[in-house]
N, C-alpha and C positions, 0 to 999 in steps of 0.2 A: 459902807463896806464892812464895817464891824459885824454886822447882821449876817452878811454872806460867810465871814470868818466863823462865826458861832454856828452856823448851819453845817459847815464842814467839820467842825470840832465834833458837833453832836453826831454827825453820822460815823466819824470815825470811832468814837466811844461806842456807838451802837455795834458796830462791826467787832470791837475788841470784846463786848459782851456776848456775841455770838462765838466768837473765837473761844471763850472760855466754856461754853456749852459744848462745843465741839470737842475740846480737852477732855471732859468728863466723858463724853461718847467714846472717844479714843481709848482712854483707861478701861472703861467697862467693856468694850470689844476683845481688847487684848487679853483682860482677865478671863473673859468667856471662851476665848480661842484656846489659852494656856490650859484651862480645866478641860475644856472638850477634847483636846489633844492629848493630854498625859493622864487625866483621870479616866477617860471613858474612851481613848483611842479613836476619837472621831474628830480628826481636825474639820475646820470649816473650808468652804471653798471662797469664802468671802474675806477672811481675816486680811490678807496681804493688802487687798484692794482698799478696803476700809482704813486700814494703817497710813498707807501713803497719801490717799486722798484727805483724810482728817488731819494728818500732819501739814500738808500743803495747804490745806484750808486754815488751820490756826496760825499758821506763818504769815500768810498773805492777808488774812483779815485783821491781824494785830499790827502790821508794820505802820498803818496810817496814825494809829493811836501812839505808837512807840515814838513815831518822830514828833507828834504833839507833845508828848512828855520828855522830848530831847534824850530819849533812851538808846538811841542808835549810837554805836562806838565810832569814834572820831578819831582820826589821826591828825592832830593840829598843831604838831610841833613848831612848823614855820608861821602859822596863824598866831599861835602865842606870843611871838616876839614883834608882832605889828600892832600899831596904835589900835585902840579899841574902835574907832570911827572907820578906819581902812578895813579893819576885820568885818565889822557890820555890812559896809558896802560890798566887800568881796563875798561874804556868804549870801547875801541878797541876791547878787548878780549871778552867782553859781546856781543857786535854787531856781531863781525864775528863768534864766535865759539858757542854763545847760541841763540841769537835772530834769525840770518840769518837761521840756520838750521831748527829752528822751524817753520819759516814762509816759508822756503822752502817746508817744509811737508805738510803745510796747503795750499800752492800753488798748490803743486801736487793733493791733494784731490780735490781742487776746480776745476782744468782744468779735472779731471776725472769725477766729478759730471757734468760738463757743457756738456762733450762730452756723457755721458750716458742719459743725458736730450735730447740731440740732436737726439741721435740714436732711443730712444723710440717716440720721439714726446711729451714728457711730459708737461702736462698742469697744472696750478694751479687748484686744485680740489675744493678748498673752495670757489673759486670765480665763480659768474654767468658768467662772462666774460670768464673766462678760458683761460688766455694768455697762449702761449708758454713760458716755463720758460728757456730754453737754452740760449736765448740771455742776460737775466739777471745772469744768473750763469756765462757765459762766461765774462760778465764785472766784476762781482766779481772776476774771476780767474786773469784776466788781471791787475786789481788793486792790487791784493796780490802779483803777480809776479813783478811789479813795485815797490811795497813797500820792498818785499825782495831784489831786486837789490839795491835799494837806501840804505838799512839798510848795505847791504855788502860794499857798496861805503863809507858809513859813516864811518864804523869802519876801513877800509883801509885808510881814511883819517886821522882819529885821531891817527892812529898808525904812520902814516907818519909825522904828525905834520903840515899838511897843515894849514897855516895861513889864507889863503883867503876865508875860510867857516865860516859860521855863528856860528859853534862851539863856545861856550864862556867859557872860564875857568878864573875865577877871581882868581888872584894871592893872 
């Protein structure tokens, strides 16, 4: 099972590196848009689409790695009052039996949405650029699948009591 966990971790890490590259693309495209608009009076027709697609991409592709690093915000004032063993079981249960199935459903919906957009050649209707939407939807689906897998792995690690993880339980 540890091998499977490591594969999911590596996939999350790969997606986080892609998100870092997308961040650079986002910054460069926004600088280009500002210069084109204000220095040359020639705004681009694609800047808005690139900005929301790149921002969505970097968030969804980085989410699984953030979970792996225990970087998501928690509101755990009730859990902090519980014994460590109960907290561990509660978190494992919530991740494996509540959060993972919900995100599995969201992932399924995202995959279906991306496929439908691919089949129909869906474009962004609001934009004058009218980019194809399936690549963006596919990226969202990939990110959600990675997050779902990382949630399952996290929950199973918590159940197993793996100490090499960033999961921190203050006694």
